[in-house]
N, C-alpha and C positions, 0 to 999 in steps of 0.2 A: 581461585576464590575471588580475586578482584574482578575478573571478567564476569563471573556469575553475579556478583553484587551489582556491578555496573549495568548488566543486562536487566536484572530485576528492577533496579531503580528506574531505568529508561522505560521499561514496560509499564511500571506503575505510573510514571509521569504521562505517558501516552494515553493510558486508560483514563486518567483524570482529565486530560485534555479532551478526549473524545466525549466525555460526559458533560462538558461545559456547554450550556445552551447557546451562547453567543460567541462564536470563535473570534469575532473582532474585538471582544473585550478582554481576551486573554493576554497576559503579559508574554512577550516573546521569550523563547527558551534562552537559557544561558549561552547557548552556542550561537545565538543571533548576533548580528553585527552590533557594536556598541551604540551606533546612532539609532538603530531600531529599538533597542532597549530604552534608550533615553527618551525617544519620541513617545513610547508607550507609557512611560512613567509620568508624562505631563497629564494633568487633569483633563478628562474628556477626549484625550487623543488616543489614537490607535495606530500602530505601525502598519504600513502596507506590507503585504506578503511579497517576498522576492519574486521578480519577474519569471525566474526559471522554475519556481515551485508550482506544481499543478494544484488546482483548487478542487476540493472535495465536492461531489455533486449533490449530496444530501443537504437539505435545509434544516434549520433549527427546529421546525415543527415535527419532523419525522424522527422516530426512534432510530438511532444509529448504533449498529452493532460495534462492540469493542474489539480490541486486538485478540488474536488467538494463535496458538501454535508457535513454531520456531521464529516467526517474524512478527513484529508488533503491528500487524495489519488486520483489519476486519475482513472476515470471509465474505466473498461475493464476487460480482462481475466487475472487472476493471476494463476501461477503454483508454486508448491513447488520449493524452491531455488535449482537450479541444474537440474531440470527436463526439458525435451524437450517440447517446446511449440507446436510442430507439432503433438505430440503423448503423451499427458499427461494422467496419470491415473485418474480415476474418483475421487479417494480419495484425489488426489493432486491438484484439481481444485477449484478455488474460483472466483466469479464474483462480482465486485463492480459496482453498478449502480448509485452511488451518494447518495443512501439512506441507503444501508446496504450491508453486505457481505454474499452472498448466496453460497451454494455448489451445487453439482449435484442432491441432494435429497431434496433441499429446494428452495423456491422462495418467492418473495414479502417480502424480509427482510428489516426491519427498525431498524437502530441502534440509540439508545438514549444515548448520552454521559452523564455519571453520574459524572465523575471527570477527570481531566487531571493533569499530572505531567510531564512537559517538553514535550517529544515526546510520552508519554505513555497515552493511553486513556482507562479508565475503562468504559465499555459500557454494556448496556442491549440490547440484540438483539432479536427482535421478528420476527419469520419467519413462513410461511406456510410449514408444515412438509410433503411435497410431491413434486416430481419433477415438476409437473404442475397441474393446476386445483385446486379443493377444497381439503382441508385437515385440520387437526387441527393446530391451531396457537400455537407455542411453544416459550418460552422465555428462553434465556440462558445468564448468566453473562460471559463476555469475557474481556480480556485485549489485546488491540492492541497497539503494539509499532511500530510507523511509522518511518522508516529509511529515506525515502524520498518519493516523490509523487508516486513512482513506486515500492516500496518494504516495506513490513511490516512483523511483527511476530505476530501470533495469539496464544493466550494462553487461555485455558479453564481448568476446573478441570481435563480433560482427558489428558493434556499435552500441548506442544507448537510446532509450526512449522513456518518456514520462507517461505514467498511467494514473488515472483517478478512478475511484469506486463510483459506480452508478447506484442511484437509489433503486431499491428492489422494484418499485412500481414504474420505473422508467425503462425497465429491461423487457424485451419481448419474451413471451412465454417459453419459447424453445431455449432461450439462454438461461432463464430462471431454472428450467428443468435441468439443463446441462450443469449449472452451478449448484444444484441440489437445494434451491430456494423453495421450490413448490413441493 
C-alpha cells in the first residue's frame, strides 16, 4: 500500500511539474539538496539544475506530453544527454512508448517495476531482441532514475547513461515513425 501511494504521489507531482510552463520558476523537489531549496525560496531566485541531470529538449512554447505507463516518463524519442536530436547515433537512441524503453535493436519492450526508491525504479524489462518482427524475448534488470518526465538515467550491469526527450518536431521522420509519433 505504501509503495502504491508513494508511486501515485510521485506520478502526480511529476505530471504537475510537466505542466508548469516555466521550469526555472518551479520550486525544487523535496529531495533536492537543502541549499537548492533555500536558493529557490529567495524572491526572484531559481536554483540551478544539478550538473549531472539531463535537460529536457522541449521549450515552454511547445505542448509537452505528460508521463505515461509504468515509468513517469513522457512517451517519445530520447537521445543521450548532449546529443543532437536531428542526427542521433543508433547507440544513443531510446524510445519510450508508455510500456517500456526500447533501443534501435529491440522492440515490444515491457517494463515491470520491481521496486521504487524516490525517483529511482528497479525494473525488469522484457524486449524482443530484434529491430522488428520476430525474435527471441530477452529480460534484463535495469535501474531507471527519472529526473523529470523528459529525462532519465538508465543503468545496467554494462554501465549507465543519461537520456533526454527530444521535441517531436526535432526528430527526423523515420524516428517519429519508429516511435509511433506520426
